[in-house]
CHARMM internal coordinates of N, CA and C (Angstrom, degrees):
IC EDIT
DIST 1 N 1 CA 1.4515
DIST 1 CA 1 C 1.5317
ANGL 1 N 1 CA 1 C 108.96
DIST 1 C 2 N 1.3083
ANGL 1 CA 1 C 2 N 115.58
DIHE 1 N 1 CA 1 C 2 N 132.42
DIST 2 N 2 CA 1.4705
ANGL 1 C 2 N 2 CA 121.08
DIHE 1 CA 1 C 2 N 2 CA -178.50
DIST 2 CA 2 C 1.5231
ANGL 2 N 2 CA 2 C 109.80
DIHE 1 C 2 N 2 CA 2 C -86.40
DIST 2 C 3 N 1.3217
ANGL 2 CA 2 C 3 N 115.77
DIHE 2 N 2 CA 2 C 3 N 121.05
DIST 3 N 3 CA 1.4590
ANGL 2 C 3 N 3 CA 120.46
DIHE 2 CA 2 C 3 N 3 CA 177.08
DIST 3 CA 3 C 1.5121
ANGL 3 N 3 CA 3 C 109.19
DIHE 2 C 3 N 3 CA 3 C -93.33
DIST 3 C 4 N 1.3137
ANGL 3 CA 3 C 4 N 116.28
DIHE 3 N 3 CA 3 C 4 N 137.90
DIST 4 N 4 CA 1.4572
ANGL 3 C 4 N 4 CA 120.17
DIHE 3 CA 3 C 4 N 4 CA 178.91
DIST 4 CA 4 C 1.5202
ANGL 4 N 4 CA 4 C 109.46
DIHE 3 C 4 N 4 CA 4 C -73.97
DIST 4 C 5 N 1.3159
ANGL 4 CA 4 C 5 N 115.43
DIHE 4 N 4 CA 4 C 5 N 127.55
DIST 5 N 5 CA 1.4523
ANGL 4 C 5 N 5 CA 120.86
DIHE 4 CA 4 C 5 N 5 CA 178.77
DIST 5 CA 5 C 1.5205
ANGL 5 N 5 CA 5 C 109.25
DIHE 4 C 5 N 5 CA 5 C -83.71
DIST 5 C 6 N 1.3188
ANGL 5 CA 5 C 6 N 115.62
DIHE 5 N 5 CA 5 C 6 N 167.86
DIST 6 N 6 CA 1.4667
ANGL 5 C 6 N 6 CA 120.21
DIHE 5 CA 5 C 6 N 6 CA 178.20
DIST 6 CA 6 C 1.5213
ANGL 6 N 6 CA 6 C 110.49
DIHE 5 C 6 N 6 CA 6 C -60.47
DIST 6 C 7 N 1.3271
ANGL 6 CA 6 C 7 N 116.85
DIHE 6 N 6 CA 6 C 7 N -43.64
DIST 7 N 7 CA 1.4570
ANGL 6 C 7 N 7 CA 120.27
DIHE 6 CA 6 C 7 N 7 CA -179.92
DIST 7 CA 7 C 1.5166
ANGL 7 N 7 CA 7 C 108.11
DIHE 6 C 7 N 7 CA 7 C -121.10
DIST 7 C 8 N 1.3141
ANGL 7 CA 7 C 8 N 116.18
DIHE 7 N 7 CA 7 C 8 N 87.25
DIST 8 N 8 CA 1.4595
ANGL 7 C 8 N 8 CA 122.31
DIHE 7 CA 7 C 8 N 8 CA -178.67
DIST 8 CA 8 C 1.5227
ANGL 8 N 8 CA 8 C 108.19
DIHE 7 C 8 N 8 CA 8 C -120.94
DIST 8 C 9 N 1.3373
ANGL 8 CA 8 C 9 N 116.15
DIHE 8 N 8 CA 8 C 9 N 57.24
DIST 9 N 9 CA 1.4580
ANGL 8 C 9 N 9 CA 121.29
DIHE 8 CA 8 C 9 N 9 CA -175.55
DIST 9 CA 9 C 1.5202
ANGL 9 N 9 CA 9 C 109.89
DIHE 8 C 9 N 9 CA 9 C -127.86
DIST 9 C 10 N 1.3168
ANGL 9 CA 9 C 10 N 114.89
DIHE 9 N 9 CA 9 C 10 N 175.25
DIST 10 N 10 CA 1.4577
ANGL 9 C 10 N 10 CA 121.76
DIHE 9 CA 9 C 10 N 10 CA 174.10
DIST 10 CA 10 C 1.5243
ANGL 10 N 10 CA 10 C 109.16
DIHE 9 C 10 N 10 CA 10 C -66.16
DIST 10 C 11 N 1.3353
ANGL 10 CA 10 C 11 N 118.61
DIHE 10 N 10 CA 10 C 11 N 159.22
DIST 11 N 11 CA 1.4707
ANGL 10 C 11 N 11 CA 120.04
DIHE 10 CA 10 C 11 N 11 CA 177.08
DIST 11 CA 11 C 1.5280
ANGL 11 N 11 CA 11 C 111.28
DIHE 10 C 11 N 11 CA 11 C -64.83
DIST 11 C 12 N 1.3390
ANGL 11 CA 11 C 12 N 116.30
DIHE 11 N 11 CA 11 C 12 N 152.32
DIST 12 N 12 CA 1.4653
ANGL 11 C 12 N 12 CA 121.14
DIHE 11 CA 11 C 12 N 12 CA -177.52
DIST 12 CA 12 C 1.5224
ANGL 12 N 12 CA 12 C 111.53
DIHE 11 C 12 N 12 CA 12 C -69.19
DIST 12 C 13 N 1.3248
ANGL 12 CA 12 C 13 N 117.25
DIHE 12 N 12 CA 12 C 13 N -42.11
DIST 13 N 13 CA 1.4619
ANGL 12 C 13 N 13 CA 121.00
DIHE 12 CA 12 C 13 N 13 CA 179.81
DIST 13 CA 13 C 1.5193
ANGL 13 N 13 CA 13 C 109.50
DIHE 12 C 13 N 13 CA 13 C -114.10
DIST 13 C 14 N 1.3331
ANGL 13 CA 13 C 14 N 116.56
DIHE 13 N 13 CA 13 C 14 N 141.15
DIST 14 N 14 CA 1.4556
ANGL 13 C 14 N 14 CA 122.16
DIHE 13 CA 13 C 14 N 14 CA 177.30
DIST 14 CA 14 C 1.5227
ANGL 14 N 14 CA 14 C 108.52
DIHE 13 C 14 N 14 CA 14 C -127.19
DIST 14 C 15 N 1.3325
ANGL 14 CA 14 C 15 N 118.03
DIHE 14 N 14 CA 14 C 15 N 152.91
DIST 15 N 15 CA 1.4625
ANGL 14 C 15 N 15 CA 119.42
DIHE 14 CA 14 C 15 N 15 CA 176.12
DIST 15 CA 15 C 1.5298
ANGL 15 N 15 CA 15 C 110.45
DIHE 14 C 15 N 15 CA 15 C -64.76
DIST 15 C 16 N 1.3131
ANGL 15 CA 15 C 16 N 116.48
DIHE 15 N 15 CA 15 C 16 N 147.19
DIST 16 N 16 CA 1.4646
ANGL 15 C 16 N 16 CA 120.25
DIHE 15 CA 15 C 16 N 16 CA -179.92
DIST 16 CA 16 C 1.5211
ANGL 16 N 16 CA 16 C 109.63
DIHE 15 C 16 N 16 CA 16 C -70.88
DIST 16 C 17 N 1.3244
ANGL 16 CA 16 C 17 N 115.58
DIHE 16 N 16 CA 16 C 17 N 149.50
DIST 17 N 17 CA 1.4575
ANGL 16 C 17 N 17 CA 119.58
DIHE 16 CA 16 C 17 N 17 CA 177.65
DIST 17 CA 17 C 1.5255
ANGL 17 N 17 CA 17 C 111.08
DIHE 16 C 17 N 17 CA 17 C -75.70
DIST 17 C 18 N 1.3380
ANGL 17 CA 17 C 18 N 117.17
DIHE 17 N 17 CA 17 C 18 N -24.47
DIST 18 N 18 CA 1.4642
ANGL 17 C 18 N 18 CA 121.09
DIHE 17 CA 17 C 18 N 18 CA 174.50
DIST 18 CA 18 C 1.5251
ANGL 18 N 18 CA 18 C 107.99
DIHE 17 C 18 N 18 CA 18 C -147.56
DIST 18 C 19 N 1.3047
ANGL 18 CA 18 C 19 N 116.43
DIHE 18 N 18 CA 18 C 19 N 154.01
DIST 19 N 19 CA 1.4583
ANGL 18 C 19 N 19 CA 120.09
DIHE 18 CA 18 C 19 N 19 CA -179.11
DIST 19 CA 19 C 1.5197
ANGL 19 N 19 CA 19 C 111.39
DIHE 18 C 19 N 19 CA 19 C 81.64
DIST 19 C 20 N 1.3083
ANGL 19 CA 19 C 20 N 115.53
DIHE 19 N 19 CA 19 C 20 N -168.67
DIST 20 N 20 CA 1.4591
ANGL 19 C 20 N 20 CA 121.81
DIHE 19 CA 19 C 20 N 20 CA -178.78
DIST 20 CA 20 C 1.5185
ANGL 20 N 20 CA 20 C 110.07
DIHE 19 C 20 N 20 CA 20 C -109.32
DIST 20 C 21 N 1.3074
ANGL 20 CA 20 C 21 N 116.67
DIHE 20 N 20 CA 20 C 21 N 152.16
DIST 21 N 21 CA 1.4625
ANGL 20 C 21 N 21 CA 120.50
DIHE 20 CA 20 C 21 N 21 CA 174.86
DIST 21 CA 21 C 1.5143
ANGL 21 N 21 CA 21 C 112.74
DIHE 20 C 21 N 21 CA 21 C 110.29
DIST 21 C 22 N 1.3158
ANGL 21 CA 21 C 22 N 114.85
DIHE 21 N 21 CA 21 C 22 N -161.66
DIST 22 N 22 CA 1.4587
ANGL 21 C 22 N 22 CA 122.36
DIHE 21 CA 21 C 22 N 22 CA -175.17
DIST 22 CA 22 C 1.5170
ANGL 22 N 22 CA 22 C 109.86
DIHE 21 C 22 N 22 CA 22 C -130.62
DIST 22 C 23 N 1.3244
ANGL 22 CA 22 C 23 N 116.12
DIHE 22 N 22 CA 22 C 23 N 154.90
DIST 23 N 23 CA 1.4641
ANGL 22 C 23 N 23 CA 123.35
DIHE 22 CA 22 C 23 N 23 CA 174.80
DIST 23 CA 23 C 1.5159
ANGL 23 N 23 CA 23 C 109.60
DIHE 22 C 23 N 23 CA 23 C -107.65
DIST 23 C 24 N 1.3245
ANGL 23 CA 23 C 24 N 116.56
DIHE 23 N 23 CA 23 C 24 N 151.51
DIST 24 N 24 CA 1.4637
ANGL 23 C 24 N 24 CA 120.77
DIHE 23 CA 23 C 24 N 24 CA 169.10
DIST 24 CA 24 C 1.5222
ANGL 24 N 24 CA 24 C 106.65
DIHE 23 C 24 N 24 CA 24 C -82.61
DIST 24 C 25 N 1.3105
ANGL 24 CA 24 C 25 N 116.65
DIHE 24 N 24 CA 24 C 25 N 125.80
DIST 25 N 25 CA 1.4579
ANGL 24 C 25 N 25 CA 122.25
DIHE 24 CA 24 C 25 N 25 CA -176.76
DIST 25 CA 25 C 1.5265
ANGL 25 N 25 CA 25 C 109.69
DIHE 24 C 25 N 25 CA 25 C -83.01
DIST 25 C 26 N 1.3444
ANGL 25 CA 25 C 26 N 117.25
DIHE 25 N 25 CA 25 C 26 N 116.91
DIST 26 N 26 CA 1.4666
ANGL 25 C 26 N 26 CA 120.25
DIHE 25 CA 25 C 26 N 26 CA -178.52
DIST 26 CA 26 C 1.5271
ANGL 26 N 26 CA 26 C 112.45
DIHE 25 C 26 N 26 CA 26 C -79.07
DIST 26 C 27 N 1.3287
ANGL 26 CA 26 C 27 N 117.90
DIHE 26 N 26 CA 26 C 27 N -5.09
DIST 27 N 27 CA 1.4647
ANGL 26 C 27 N 27 CA 120.46
DIHE 26 CA 26 C 27 N 27 CA 176.27
DIST 27 CA 27 C 1.5226
ANGL 27 N 27 CA 27 C 111.48
DIHE 26 C 27 N 27 CA 27 C -83.14
DIST 27 C 28 N 1.3228
ANGL 27 CA 27 C 28 N 116.58
DIHE 27 N 27 CA 27 C 28 N -7.37
DIST 28 N 28 CA 1.4574
ANGL 27 C 28 N 28 CA 122.64
DIHE 27 CA 27 C 28 N 28 CA 174.13
DIST 28 CA 28 C 1.5306
ANGL 28 N 28 CA 28 C 107.09
DIHE 27 C 28 N 28 CA 28 C -95.80
DIST 28 C 29 N 1.3331
ANGL 28 CA 28 C 29 N 119.91
DIHE 28 N 28 CA 28 C 29 N 134.16
DIST 29 N 29 CA 1.4757
ANGL 28 C 29 N 29 CA 120.98
DIHE 28 CA 28 C 29 N 29 CA -177.39
DIST 29 CA 29 C 1.5329
ANGL 29 N 29 CA 29 C 113.64
DIHE 28 C 29 N 29 CA 29 C -57.05
DIST 29 C 30 N 1.3341
ANGL 29 CA 29 C 30 N 117.57
DIHE 29 N 29 CA 29 C 30 N -38.20
DIST 30 N 30 CA 1.4685
ANGL 29 C 30 N 30 CA 119.80
DIHE 29 CA 29 C 30 N 30 CA 178.41
DIST 30 CA 30 C 1.5233
ANGL 30 N 30 CA 30 C 109.70
DIHE 29 C 30 N 30 CA 30 C -69.14
DIST 30 C 31 N 1.3209
ANGL 30 CA 30 C 31 N 116.97
DIHE 30 N 30 CA 30 C 31 N -40.84
DIST 31 N 31 CA 1.4601
ANGL 30 C 31 N 31 CA 121.04
DIHE 30 CA 30 C 31 N 31 CA 177.93
DIST 31 CA 31 C 1.5165
ANGL 31 N 31 CA 31 C 111.93
DIHE 30 C 31 N 31 CA 31 C -63.29
DIST 31 C 32 N 1.3273
ANGL 31 CA 31 C 32 N 116.71
DIHE 31 N 31 CA 31 C 32 N -38.33
DIST 32 N 32 CA 1.4646
ANGL 31 C 32 N 32 CA 120.44
DIHE 31 CA 31 C 32 N 32 CA 177.15
DIST 32 CA 32 C 1.5201
ANGL 32 N 32 CA 32 C 110.46
DIHE 31 C 32 N 32 CA 32 C -64.65
DIST 32 C 33 N 1.3257
ANGL 32 CA 32 C 33 N 117.28
DIHE 32 N 32 CA 32 C 33 N -43.50
DIST 33 N 33 CA 1.4665
ANGL 32 C 33 N 33 CA 120.81
DIHE 32 CA 32 C 33 N 33 CA 178.49
DIST 33 CA 33 C 1.5277
ANGL 33 N 33 CA 33 C 110.79
DIHE 32 C 33 N 33 CA 33 C -63.59
DIST 33 C 34 N 1.3379
ANGL 33 CA 33 C 34 N 117.49
DIHE 33 N 33 CA 33 C 34 N -41.75
DIST 34 N 34 CA 1.4648
ANGL 33 C 34 N 34 CA 120.55
DIHE 33 CA 33 C 34 N 34 CA 177.58
DIST 34 CA 34 C 1.5231
ANGL 34 N 34 CA 34 C 111.25
DIHE 33 C 34 N 34 CA 34 C -62.81
DIST 34 C 35 N 1.3290
ANGL 34 CA 34 C 35 N 117.22
DIHE 34 N 34 CA 34 C 35 N -42.43
DIST 35 N 35 CA 1.4615
ANGL 34 C 35 N 35 CA 120.93
DIHE 34 CA 34 C 35 N 35 CA -179.42
DIST 35 CA 35 C 1.5233
ANGL 35 N 35 CA 35 C 111.34
DIHE 34 C 35 N 35 CA 35 C -65.41
DIST 35 C 36 N 1.3336
ANGL 35 CA 35 C 36 N 117.24
DIHE 35 N 35 CA 35 C 36 N -43.67
DIST 36 N 36 CA 1.4670
ANGL 35 C 36 N 36 CA 120.67
DIHE 35 CA 35 C 36 N 36 CA 178.73
DIST 36 CA 36 C 1.5198
ANGL 36 N 36 CA 36 C 110.10
DIHE 35 C 36 N 36 CA 36 C -65.19
DIST 36 C 37 N 1.3336
ANGL 36 CA 36 C 37 N 117.18
DIHE 36 N 36 CA 36 C 37 N -43.68
DIST 37 N 37 CA 1.4639
ANGL 36 C 37 N 37 CA 120.70
DIHE 36 CA 36 C 37 N 37 CA 178.76
DIST 37 CA 37 C 1.5166
ANGL 37 N 37 CA 37 C 111.97
DIHE 36 C 37 N 37 CA 37 C -61.04
DIST 37 C 38 N 1.3225
ANGL 37 CA 37 C 38 N 117.02
DIHE 37 N 37 CA 37 C 38 N -42.91
DIST 38 N 38 CA 1.4604
ANGL 37 C 38 N 38 CA 120.96
DIHE 37 CA 37 C 38 N 38 CA 179.04
DIST 38 CA 38 C 1.5262
ANGL 38 N 38 CA 38 C 110.75
DIHE 37 C 38 N 38 CA 38 C -64.52
DIST 38 C 39 N 1.3279
ANGL 38 CA 38 C 39 N 117.66
DIHE 38 N 38 CA 38 C 39 N -41.51
DIST 39 N 39 CA 1.4629
ANGL 38 C 39 N 39 CA 120.92
DIHE 38 CA 38 C 39 N 39 CA 178.14
DIST 39 CA 39 C 1.5250
ANGL 39 N 39 CA 39 C 110.81
DIHE 38 C 39 N 39 CA 39 C -63.63
DIST 39 C 40 N 1.3299
ANGL 39 CA 39 C 40 N 118.02
DIHE 39 N 39 CA 39 C 40 N -41.74
DIST 40 N 40 CA 1.4679
ANGL 39 C 40 N 40 CA 121.61
DIHE 39 CA 39 C 40 N 40 CA 179.13
DIST 40 CA 40 C 1.5232
ANGL 40 N 40 CA 40 C 110.38
DIHE 39 C 40 N 40 CA 40 C -63.34
DIST 40 C 41 N 1.3304
ANGL 40 CA 40 C 41 N 117.24
DIHE 40 N 40 CA 40 C 41 N -42.27
DIST 41 N 41 CA 1.4676
ANGL 40 C 41 N 41 CA 120.67
DIHE 40 CA 40 C 41 N 41 CA 179.54
DIST 41 CA 41 C 1.5253
ANGL 41 N 41 CA 41 C 110.58
DIHE 40 C 41 N 41 CA 41 C -63.94
DIST 41 C 42 N 1.3214
ANGL 41 CA 41 C 42 N 117.94
DIHE 41 N 41 CA 41 C 42 N -44.96
DIST 42 N 42 CA 1.4672
ANGL 41 C 42 N 42 CA 120.88
DIHE 41 CA 41 C 42 N 42 CA -178.90
DIST 42 CA 42 C 1.5210
ANGL 42 N 42 CA 42 C 110.82
DIHE 41 C 42 N 42 CA 42 C -65.18
DIST 42 C 43 N 1.3314
ANGL 42 CA 42 C 43 N 118.05
DIHE 42 N 42 CA 42 C 43 N -44.23
DIST 43 N 43 CA 1.4686
ANGL 42 C 43 N 43 CA 120.90
DIHE 42 CA 42 C 43 N 43 CA 179.12
DIST 43 CA 43 C 1.5207
ANGL 43 N 43 CA 43 C 110.18
DIHE 42 C 43 N 43 CA 43 C -66.03
DIST 43 C 44 N 1.3298
ANGL 43 CA 43 C 44 N 117.58
DIHE 43 N 43 CA 43 C 44 N -39.92
DIST 44 N 44 CA 1.4633
ANGL 43 C 44 N 44 CA 121.01
DIHE 43 CA 43 C 44 N 44 CA 177.36
DIST 44 CA 44 C 1.5155
ANGL 44 N 44 CA 44 C 111.96
DIHE 43 C 44 N 44 CA 44 C -62.18
DIST 44 C 45 N 1.3338
ANGL 44 CA 44 C 45 N 117.21
DIHE 44 N 44 CA 44 C 45 N -42.41
DIST 45 N 45 CA 1.4646
ANGL 44 C 45 N 45 CA 120.34
DIHE 44 CA 44 C 45 N 45 CA 177.94
DIST 45 CA 45 C 1.5238
ANGL 45 N 45 CA 45 C 111.09
DIHE 44 C 45 N 45 CA 45 C -64.96
DIST 45 C 46 N 1.3179
ANGL 45 CA 45 C 46 N 117.60
DIHE 45 N 45 CA 45 C 46 N -37.73
DIST 46 N 46 CA 1.4612
ANGL 45 C 46 N 46 CA 121.81
DIHE 45 CA 45 C 46 N 46 CA 178.16
DIST 46 CA 46 C 1.5226
ANGL 46 N 46 CA 46 C 110.62
DIHE 45 C 46 N 46 CA 46 C -63.93
DIST 46 C 47 N 1.3278
ANGL 46 CA 46 C 47 N 117.28
DIHE 46 N 46 CA 46 C 47 N -47.26
DIST 47 N 47 CA 1.4659
ANGL 46 C 47 N 47 CA 121.27
DIHE 46 CA 46 C 47 N 47 CA 179.28
DIST 47 CA 47 C 1.5220
ANGL 47 N 47 CA 47 C 110.62
DIHE 46 C 47 N 47 CA 47 C -64.02
DIST 47 C 48 N 1.3243
ANGL 47 CA 47 C 48 N 117.71
DIHE 47 N 47 CA 47 C 48 N -42.73
DIST 48 N 48 CA 1.4679
ANGL 47 C 48 N 48 CA 121.81
DIHE 47 CA 47 C 48 N 48 CA 178.45
DIST 48 CA 48 C 1.5288
ANGL 48 N 48 CA 48 C 110.76
DIHE 47 C 48 N 48 CA 48 C -60.68
DIST 48 C 49 N 1.3187
ANGL 48 CA 48 C 49 N 116.39
DIHE 48 N 48 CA 48 C 49 N -43.09
DIST 49 N 49 CA 1.4597
ANGL 48 C 49 N 49 CA 120.76
DIHE 48 CA 48 C 49 N 49 CA -179.88
DIST 49 CA 49 C 1.5227
ANGL 49 N 49 CA 49 C 111.21
DIHE 48 C 49 N 49 CA 49 C -65.52
DIST 49 C 50 N 1.3172
ANGL 49 CA 49 C 50 N 117.62
DIHE 49 N 49 CA 49 C 50 N -41.86
DIST 50 N 50 CA 1.4682
ANGL 49 C 50 N 50 CA 120.69
DIHE 49 CA 49 C 50 N 50 CA 179.84
DIST 50 CA 50 C 1.5211
ANGL 50 N 50 CA 50 C 110.50
DIHE 49 C 50 N 50 CA 50 C -66.07
DIST 50 C 51 N 1.3309
ANGL 50 CA 50 C 51 N 117.65
DIHE 50 N 50 CA 50 C 51 N -41.51
DIST 51 N 51 CA 1.4635
ANGL 50 C 51 N 51 CA 120.30
DIHE 50 CA 50 C 51 N 51 CA -178.47
DIST 51 CA 51 C 1.5252
ANGL 51 N 51 CA 51 C 112.01
DIHE 50 C 51 N 51 CA 51 C -68.34
DIST 51 C 52 N 1.3176
ANGL 51 CA 51 C 52 N 118.59
DIHE 51 N 51 CA 51 C 52 N -35.05
DIST 52 N 52 CA 1.4606
ANGL 51 C 52 N 52 CA 121.10
DIHE 51 CA 51 C 52 N 52 CA -177.16
DIST 52 CA 52 C 1.5203
ANGL 52 N 52 CA 52 C 113.68
DIHE 51 C 52 N 52 CA 52 C -87.70
DIST 52 C 53 N 1.3166
ANGL 52 CA 52 C 53 N 118.05
DIHE 52 N 52 CA 52 C 53 N -31.68
DIST 53 N 53 CA 1.4606
ANGL 52 C 53 N 53 CA 120.68
DIHE 52 CA 52 C 53 N 53 CA -174.65
DIST 53 CA 53 C 1.5159
ANGL 53 N 53 CA 53 C 113.60
DIHE 52 C 53 N 53 CA 53 C -113.65
DIST 53 C 54 N 1.2903
ANGL 53 CA 53 C 54 N 118.09
DIHE 53 N 53 CA 53 C 54 N -12.37
DIST 54 N 54 CA 1.4612
ANGL 53 C 54 N 54 CA 121.04
DIHE 53 CA 53 C 54 N 54 CA -175.79
DIST 54 CA 54 C 1.5171
ANGL 54 N 54 CA 54 C 110.14
DIHE 53 C 54 N 54 CA 54 C 76.47
DIST 54 C 55 N 1.3267
ANGL 54 CA 54 C 55 N 114.93
DIHE 54 N 54 CA 54 C 55 N 176.63
DIST 55 N 55 CA 1.4601
ANGL 54 C 55 N 55 CA 119.45
DIHE 54 CA 54 C 55 N 55 CA 179.36
DIST 55 CA 55 C 1.5033
ANGL 55 N 55 CA 55 C 108.18
DIHE 54 C 55 N 55 CA 55 C -81.63
END
COOR INIT
IC SEED 1 N 1 CA 1 C
IC BUILD
């Protein structure tokens, strides 16, 4: 019987499929949280900028 380990997930960073550098892996729970947090921050900054400066 396979017991679930504390850290039994995909790696947090994966090599990019093109270009140089690394990707955040969304199949890892921490990577998913980082990706969602980054998206929320970017969308929040966009909305804040539109409300304060207009289009």
